[in-house]
C-alpha positions in Angstrom: -35.3 44.6 -63.5 -38.0 45.7 -65.7 -37.7 42.6 -67.6 -37.9 40.6 -64.8 -41.0 42.0 -63.4 -42.6 41.6 -66.7 -41.6 38.0 -66.8 -43.2 37.6 -63.2 -46.5 39.3 -64.1 -46.5 37.4 -67.5 -46.5 34.3 -65.6 -49.1 33.8 -62.9 -47.4 30.1 -62.0 -44.4 31.8 -61.4 -45.7 34.5 -59.3 -47.4 32.5 -57.4 -44.6 30.1 -56.3 -42.3 33.2 -55.8 -45.1 34.7 -53.5 -45.6 31.2 -51.6 -41.6 30.8 -51.2 -41.8 34.5 -49.5 -44.2 33.6 -47.1 -42.4 30.4 -46.1 -39.2 32.3 -45.7 -40.8 34.8 -43.2 -42.6 32.2 -41.3 -39.5 29.9 -40.5 -37.6 31.0 -37.8 -34.2 29.3 -36.5 -34.5 27.1 -33.4 -32.3 27.8 -30.8 -29.3 25.6 -30.2 -29.6 23.4 -27.7 -26.7 23.5 -24.7 -23.6 20.9 -25.6 -23.7 18.0 -23.5 -20.8 17.4 -21.6 -19.1 13.9 -23.0 -18.1 11.6 -20.1 -14.7 10.3 -20.5 -14.4 6.6 -21.8 -13.5 3.9 -19.4 -10.0 3.8 -18.4 -7.7 2.8 -15.9 -7.5 6.3 -14.8 -11.2 6.6 -14.8 -11.4 3.9 -12.3 -8.6 5.8 -10.2 -11.2 8.7 -10.1 -14.0 6.7 -9.2 -12.1 5.1 -6.4 -10.9 8.3 -5.1 -14.5 9.8 -4.9 -15.4 6.6 -2.8 -17.2 5.1 -5.5 -15.1 1.8 -4.9 -17.9 -0.7 -6.4 -18.0 1.5 -9.9 -13.8 1.5 -9.7 -13.4 -2.4 -9.4 -16.3 -2.7 -12.1 -14.4 0.0 -14.5 -11.1 -1.8 -13.8 -12.1 -5.6 -14.5 -12.3 -5.5 -18.0 -8.8 -4.3 -18.2 -7.6 -6.4 -15.8 -8.9 -9.5 -17.3 -7.4 -8.3 -20.4 -3.7 -8.3 -19.3 -3.7 -4.2 -18.2 -1.3 -4.4 -15.1 -2.0 -1.5 -13.5 -5.9 -2.6 -13.3 -4.9 -6.0 -12.2 -2.6 -3.9 -9.7 -5.6 -2.1 -8.4 -7.9 -4.8 -8.1 -5.4 -6.6 -6.1 -5.7 -3.2 -3.7 -9.4 -3.3 -3.7 -9.4 -7.1 -2.2 -6.7 -6.4 0.2 -8.5 -3.6 1.4 -12.0 -4.6 1.0 -13.6 -1.7 -0.9 -15.6 -2.5 -3.8 -15.5 -6.1 -3.1 -15.4 -8.7 -0.2 -12.0 -8.6 1.5 -10.0 -11.9 0.5 -6.3 -11.8 1.0 -5.8 -14.9 -1.4 -7.5 -13.1 -4.6 -5.5 -10.2 -3.8 -2.2 -12.3 -4.0 -3.6 -13.5 -7.1 -3.8 -10.4 -8.8 -0.7 -9.2 -7.4 1.0 -12.0 -9.1 -0.9 -11.3 -12.4 0.7 -7.7 -12.5 4.0 -8.8 -10.8 4.9 -10.9 -13.5 4.6 -8.1 -15.6 7.4 -6.7 -14.1 4.8 -3.9 -11.9 7.0 -2.8 -9.2 4.6 -2.3 -6.5 2.8 -5.6 -6.9 5.9 -7.2 -6.5 6.6 -5.7 -3.5 2.9 -6.0 -2.3 2.9 -9.9 -3.2 6.1 -10.5 -1.4 4.9 -8.8 2.0 1.5 -10.8 1.6 3.5 -13.7 1.2 5.6 -13.2 3.9 2.6 -12.4 6.1 1.3 -15.7 5.0 4.3 -17.5 6.2 5.6 -18.5 2.8 8.8 -17.3 2.9 11.1 -18.6 0.2 9.0 -17.1 -2.5 8.3 -13.9 -0.6 11.6 -13.2 -0.5 12.5 -13.5 -4.1 9.7 -11.2 -4.9 11.0 -8.8 -2.1 14.2 -8.5 -3.6 13.0 -8.4 -6.7 11.3 -5.3 -5.9 14.2 -4.0 -3.5 16.8 -4.5 -6.0 14.8 -1.9 -8.1 14.4 0.4 -5.3 11.0 -0.3 -3.9 11.4 1.3 0.0 9.2 -1.2 1.8 10.6 -4.0 0.2 14.4 -2.8 1.1 12.6 -2.0 4.7 11.4 -5.9 4.8 14.2 -7.1 3.1 16.7 -5.5 5.5 14.9 -7.2 8.8 14.6 -10.2 6.7 18.6 -10.4 6.5 18.9 -9.0 10.0 16.9 -11.4 11.7 17.9 -14.3 9.5 14.2 -14.9 8.8 13.6 -16.1 5.3 16.6 -15.8 4.2 20.7 -15.9 5.2 21.6 -13.6 8.1 23.7 -11.2 6.8 24.7 -7.6 8.5 25.8 -6.0 5.4 23.0 -6.7 3.4 20.7 -5.6 6.3 22.6 -2.2 6.6 22.8 -1.6 3.1 18.7 -2.0 2.1 18.0 -0.5 5.5 20.3 2.5 4.3 18.4 2.7 0.9 14.9 2.8 2.5 15.9 5.4 5.1 17.4 7.5 2.3 14.0 7.5 0.3 12.7 8.9 3.6 10.8 5.7 4.9 10.5 6.4 8.8 10.5 2.9 9.9 13.9 1.9 7.6 15.1 5.1 9.9 14.5 3.9 13.0 15.9 0.0 12.5 19.0 1.7 11.0 19.9 3.7 13.8 19.6 0.3 16.3 21.4 -1.7 13.7 24.2 1.1 13.4 25.1 0.7 17.3 25.8 -3.2 16.8 27.1 -3.5 13.6 30.9 -4.0 13.3 33.1 -1.2 11.0 33.8 -4.2 8.6 30.1 -4.8 7.9 29.3 -1.6 8.0 32.0 -1.0 5.1 30.7 -3.5 3.2 27.2 -2.3 3.8 27.7 1.1 2.2 29.7 -0.7 -0.8 26.3 -2.5 -1.2 24.3 0.4 -1.1 26.5 2.6 -3.1 25.7 -0.4 -5.8 22.2 -0.3 -5.3 22.1 3.3 -5.4 23.8 3.2 -8.7 21.3 0.9 -10.4 23.9 -1.9 -10.6 22.6 -4.2 -7.9 23.9 -6.1 -5.0 28.1 -6.7 -5.8 28.6 -10.7 -7.0 30.4 -11.4 -3.6 27.6 -10.2 -1.5 24.9 -11.9 -3.2 22.8 -13.9 -0.8 21.9 -16.7 -3.4 18.2 -15.8 -3.7 16.9 -17.3 -6.6 14.9 -14.7 -9.0 11.1 -15.1 -8.8 9.2 -17.3 -11.2 8.2 -14.4 -13.9 5.9 -17.0 -16.0 2.3 -15.8 -17.0 -0.2 -17.0 -14.5 -2.6 -19.3 -16.5 -5.1 -20.3 -14.1 -8.8 -18.7 -14.8 -9.2 -14.9 -13.9 -11.1 -14.9 -10.7 -14.5 -14.0 -10.5 -15.8 -10.5 -9.2 -18.5 -10.0 -7.0 -19.1 -6.2 -7.0 -20.3 -4.9 -3.4 -21.9 -1.2 -3.5 -19.9 1.4 -2.2 -20.7 1.8 1.5 -22.5 -1.5 1.8 -22.3 -2.5 5.5 -21.0 -6.5 4.6 -18.0 -4.9 2.7 -14.9 -5.4 4.9 -12.5 -2.4 5.7 -9.1 -1.7 7.1 -8.6 1.8 7.4 -5.8 2.2 5.0 -5.4 4.7 2.4 -5.9 3.3 -1.0 -3.2 2.2 -3.1 -3.8 3.0 -7.0 -1.7 2.6 -10.1 1.5 4.0 -10.3 2.3 3.8 -13.8 -0.4 6.4 -14.9 -0.2 8.6 -12.0 3.3 9.3 -11.8 3.2 11.5 -14.8 0.4 13.3 -13.8 0.9 14.0 -10.0 3.6 13.5 -7.3 3.4 10.1 -6.5 0.1 9.8 -5.0 -1.3 6.6 -3.4 0.6 4.1 -5.7 1.8 7.2 -4.9 -1.4 7.3 -2.6 -0.8 3.6 -2.6 2.6 3.4 -1.5 2.1 5.5 1.2 -1.1 3.0 2.1 0.9 0.1 1.4 3.7 1.4 3.9 1.3 0.4 6.9 1.8 -3.1 6.3 5.8 -2.9 6.4 5.6 -0.8 9.7 7.6 -2.4 12.6 7.5 -1.5 16.5 10.9 -0.1 17.5 13.6 -2.3 16.9 15.0 -3.8 20.3 18.7 -3.5 21.9 21.6 -4.5 19.9 22.2 -8.2 19.8 18.7 -9.5 20.2 16.4 -10.5 17.4 14.4 -7.6 15.8 10.6 -8.1 15.8 9.0 -8.9 12.5 7.6 -5.8 10.6 4.8 -7.8 9.4 3.3 -9.3 12.4 -0.2 -7.8 13.8 1.4 -7.1 17.0 4.1 -5.0 15.4 1.4 -2.6 14.0 1.5 0.9 15.8 -1.0 1.8 18.2 -3.6 4.7 17.0 -2.5 8.0 18.9 -5.1 9.4 21.5 -7.2 12.1 19.9 -6.3 15.4 21.4 -8.8 18.2 21.3 -7.4 21.4 19.8 -7.3 24.5 22.1 -7.0 28.1 21.0 -3.0 29.2 21.5 -1.7 31.9 23.4 -0.9 35.0 21.2 2.7 34.2 20.4 5.5 37.0 19.3 6.2 36.9 15.6 9.1 34.7 15.2 12.0 35.6 12.8 11.4 34.0 9.4 13.6 30.2 9.2 16.4 30.7 6.7 15.2 29.3 2.9 15.6 25.6 2.7 18.7 24.3 0.7 17.7 22.0 -1.7 19.5 19.9 -4.3 21.7 17.0 -4.0 24.5 15.9 -1.3 26.9 12.8 -1.2 27.2 10.6 1.5 30.9 10.1 2.5 30.8 7.6 5.4 30.0 7.3 9.4 32.1 7.7 11.9 31.9 6.9 15.8 32.1 10.6 16.9 32.2 13.8 15.8 35.9 14.8 16.0 36.8 11.6 13.6 34.0 12.9 11.0 35.4 16.4 11.2 39.0 15.2 10.9 38.2 13.0 7.8 36.6 16.0 6.0 39.6 18.4 7.1 42.4 15.7 5.4 39.8 15.3 2.0 40.0 19.1 1.9 43.5 19.8 2.0 44.1 16.9 -0.3 41.4 17.9 -3.2 41.2 21.5 -2.2 40.0 22.1 -6.0 37.6 19.3 -6.3 36.0 20.9 -2.7 35.6 24.3 -3.8 31.9 25.6 -3.1 30.9 22.8 -1.5 30.7 22.5 2.4 30.4 19.7 5.1 27.3 18.4 7.0 28.4 16.7 9.8 25.3 15.2 12.0 24.2 12.6 14.4 23.1 9.6 13.0 22.0 6.8 15.3 25.1 5.8 17.6 27.4 7.2 15.1 28.3 10.4 12.9 27.6 10.9 9.2 29.5 13.1 7.1 28.0 14.5 3.9 29.0 17.2 1.7 27.2 19.3 -1.1 25.3 20.9 -2.2 24.9 19.6 -5.7 22.6 20.7 -8.0 21.6 17.4 -10.2 22.0 13.9 -9.0 24.2 13.3 -11.8 26.5 15.9 -10.5 26.4 14.5 -6.8 27.4 10.8 -8.6 30.7 12.6 -10.0 31.4 14.4 -7.0 31.3 10.9 -5.1 33.5 9.5 -7.9 36.0 12.2 -7.2 35.5 12.6 -3.6 35.3 8.9 -1.9 37.1 8.1 1.2 38.6 4.8 0.9 36.4 2.1 0.7 33.5 3.7 3.0 31.5 3.8 -0.2 29.4 7.0 -1.2 25.9 7.7 -2.5 23.5 10.3 -3.3 21.3 11.7 -0.7 18.7 14.3 -1.8 18.6 17.5 0.6 14.8 17.6 0.1 13.9 14.2 0.9 
């Protein structure tokens, strides 16, 4: 240390540099770090969905436009929704059909159903039915409902009560109220043989194997060819602009991206929104033509607004029993409760081992009584139960107890 100090003292230039460096070091103070800014999410179809949900329809459409023009099926479907509802753009059903068609040829299921519905409304029934069948056979409940009515009336396709019954059964099993109402009416008019054939078709549809060959209605597949016309020009209207058309529906958004992140919201919320187009008035008595579910007159009226009043205090009711979960299998419908009970009694006696732990649920269904058995923990187990317990040619399919 003494040697170093001596060297510094003996070298005035070195000592001066050390002194200057020391002063500069004392004077310097580190600046406070600026707070990190949140990075905005990159443009994406999903980000457009979030903007749409926030009511920023013009921003959503602007974000989807580039993805749609570059072939993204979800974005194309969403553009169709925007034009159908008149949100972010002027309402234009023709452009909505154009965008739906671009997504439909890419196998976008909700787009196929929406395209079929809009084409049917425009009385372009031959092509409409082709798209409706493509979507219905893949399990789209709105398409199943409309196609069921088509086959009931023979309007746009061959009249076939077994096909009508089958498609309505599948739509009702997925919880579509309009399908349940129509099925209740049809159940009072259909003959036993047609109903049995309908169950056979419904079972095949539920298993994903499509309509059996002997019941095929001769409807050609839709034209699954790429759309080659130029992309429609998009004129965005600012959200909330007075000249932007509105129809009061809840927006349907992209199914594929949201199915994995939320419990079936729009397309998801969307599918719920589009069911308003497939709604019909209560069917007329048997042996009459069922009102088209797509006509403006068939749209349910808005219920009257009731003013909520403070209810009178009530005694605390006993808690309801826990809700049953899982799956049941539906083994058939019967003209009365007694025959349904007899069918179960005969089955239980013949297959004691297979029905162990299962219990029958016999309930009124339209003008008939249906026999269901369960519970099964999974759909796969219910499918195995169908193979073991199916009664004759009644048909058998799984029913989600939670629906």
